[in-house]
C-alpha positions as CSV (number, residue, x, y, z in Angstrom):
1,M,29.1,-31.7,158.3
2,F,27.6,-34.6,156.5
3,R,24.2,-34.7,155.2
4,I,22.0,-37.9,155.5
5,L,19.4,-38.5,153.0
6,F,16.6,-40.9,153.5
7,H,14.6,-41.7,150.3
8,S,11.0,-42.5,151.1
9,P,11.7,-43.8,154.6
10,E,8.9,-46.1,155.6
11,I,9.4,-46.9,159.3
12,P,9.1,-44.0,161.9
13,G,11.4,-45.4,164.5
14,N,14.3,-45.4,162.0
15,T,13.9,-41.9,161.1
16,G,13.4,-41.0,164.9
17,N,16.7,-42.7,165.4
18,A,18.1,-40.7,162.4
19,I,17.0,-37.5,164.1
20,R,18.8,-38.4,167.1
21,L,21.9,-39.3,165.0
22,A,21.8,-36.0,163.3
23,A,21.4,-34.1,166.5
24,I,24.4,-35.6,168.3
25,T,26.8,-35.6,165.4
26,G,25.8,-32.3,163.8
27,A,24.8,-34.0,160.7
28,E,21.7,-32.8,158.6
29,L,18.8,-35.1,158.0
30,H,17.0,-34.9,154.4
31,L,14.0,-36.8,153.9
32,V,12.4,-37.2,150.4
33,E,8.7,-37.9,150.1
34,P,6.7,-39.8,150.2
35,L,7.1,-40.7,153.9
36,G,5.5,-43.7,155.4
37,F,4.5,-41.7,158.6
38,D,3.9,-38.2,159.8
39,F,5.8,-36.3,162.5
40,S,3.1,-36.6,164.9
41,D,3.7,-40.7,164.9
42,A,4.4,-41.7,168.5
43,K,7.2,-44.2,167.5
44,L,8.9,-41.4,165.5
45,R,8.9,-39.0,168.7
46,R,9.8,-42.0,170.9
47,A,12.8,-43.0,168.9
48,G,14.1,-39.3,168.6
49,L,13.6,-38.8,172.2
50,D,14.0,-34.8,173.1
51,Y,16.4,-34.5,170.1
52,H,14.0,-33.3,167.5
53,D,14.5,-29.5,168.0
54,L,18.2,-30.1,168.2
55,A,18.5,-31.6,164.6
56,V,18.4,-29.9,161.4
57,V,15.7,-31.8,159.3
58,T,14.5,-30.8,155.9
59,V,11.5,-32.6,154.0
60,H,11.7,-32.6,150.4
61,K,8.7,-33.3,147.9
62,S,10.9,-35.1,145.3
63,I,14.4,-36.3,144.8
64,E,14.8,-33.4,142.3
65,D,13.8,-30.8,145.1
66,A,16.4,-32.3,147.3
67,W,19.2,-32.1,144.5
68,R,18.2,-28.4,143.9
69,E,18.3,-27.5,147.5
70,L,21.5,-29.6,148.5
71,Q,23.4,-28.9,145.4
72,P,25.8,-31.8,146.2
73,E,29.1,-32.2,144.7
74,R,29.4,-36.1,146.1
75,V,26.7,-38.2,146.8
76,Y,27.1,-41.7,148.0
77,A,24.2,-44.2,147.5
78,F,24.3,-47.0,150.2
79,T,22.9,-50.2,149.0
80,S,23.5,-53.9,149.5
81,D,24.8,-54.0,145.8
82,G,27.2,-51.3,146.0
83,T,30.5,-51.4,144.0
84,A,32.6,-49.6,146.7
85,S,33.2,-50.3,150.3
86,Y,32.1,-47.6,152.9
87,A,35.6,-48.0,154.3
88,D,37.4,-47.2,151.2
89,I,35.8,-43.8,150.5
90,T,37.5,-40.7,151.7
91,Y,34.5,-38.6,152.9
92,L,34.3,-34.8,152.9
93,P,32.2,-32.2,154.8
94,G,29.1,-31.5,152.6
95,D,28.9,-35.2,151.2
96,V,25.5,-36.7,151.1
97,L,25.2,-40.2,152.3
98,M,21.8,-41.5,150.8
99,F,19.8,-44.5,151.9
100,G,16.6,-46.1,150.6
101,Q,13.5,-47.4,151.7
102,E,13.7,-50.2,154.4
103,S,11.6,-52.7,152.2
104,V,13.1,-52.2,149.1
105,G,16.2,-50.1,149.3
106,L,17.0,-47.5,146.5
107,P,15.2,-47.6,143.2
108,E,17.4,-48.4,140.2
109,H,17.0,-45.0,138.7
110,I,18.0,-43.3,141.8
111,K,21.3,-45.3,141.9
112,R,21.9,-44.3,138.3
113,D,21.0,-40.9,138.9
114,P,24.0,-38.4,137.5
115,H,24.3,-36.9,141.2
116,V,25.4,-40.3,142.6
117,T,29.3,-40.5,142.9
118,A,29.4,-44.0,143.8
119,T,27.1,-46.9,145.1
120,V,28.4,-48.1,148.4
121,R,28.1,-51.2,150.6
122,L,28.4,-52.0,154.2
123,P,30.2,-55.4,154.7
124,M,27.5,-58.3,155.5
125,L,27.7,-62.1,155.8
126,P,26.6,-63.8,152.6
127,S,22.9,-64.5,151.9
128,L,21.6,-62.0,154.4
129,R,19.4,-59.2,152.8
130,S,20.3,-55.8,154.6
131,L,21.1,-53.8,157.7
132,N,18.7,-51.7,159.7
133,L,18.2,-48.4,158.1
134,A,19.1,-46.3,161.2
135,N,22.1,-48.6,161.9
136,A,23.3,-48.4,158.4
137,A,23.3,-44.7,158.6
138,S,25.0,-44.6,162.0
139,I,28.1,-46.6,160.6
140,A,28.2,-44.3,157.6
141,V,28.0,-41.0,159.5
142,Y,30.4,-42.2,162.1
143,E,33.1,-43.3,159.6
144,A,32.8,-40.2,157.8
145,W,33.0,-38.1,161.0
146,R,36.0,-40.2,162.3
147,Q,37.8,-39.4,159.2
148,Q,37.3,-35.6,159.9
149,G,38.8,-36.2,163.6
150,F,35.2,-35.9,165.1
151,A,35.2,-32.3,164.4
152,G,33.4,-30.3,167.1
153,A,32.9,-33.3,169.4
154,Q,33.8,-33.7,172.8
155,I,36.0,-36.6,173.0
């Protein structure tokens, strides 16, 4: 399945929603510290409902630790200044779908990291800044999963 990576997420509700997304799609969720919350945060628990025990969630101390553990072949960095459209990518199981902080997105050095296969954008109307982190991850995961015929899903 696919792997979602949040680089330094700040808002507990977004990560809670991503935990729920990971559980219902079979994706893995990887979080790179620092986190803007702890796992006892009520908003994180509420957004994730009772899916916390059903999701694969891993917290990494740094992006380097994440790369060592994930050993990714392909990493797609989702960013508002991405050069490829999310709809033009052919996703494969094991791909890493990476997203940045809610307030500032991915740092430039992460977008230029040699592990990054491509920077990817979601379509938006001009002059608008960004889409909610959990919503963006949902769009990307569902497109990747759709391309795999929703493998394992009850349709």
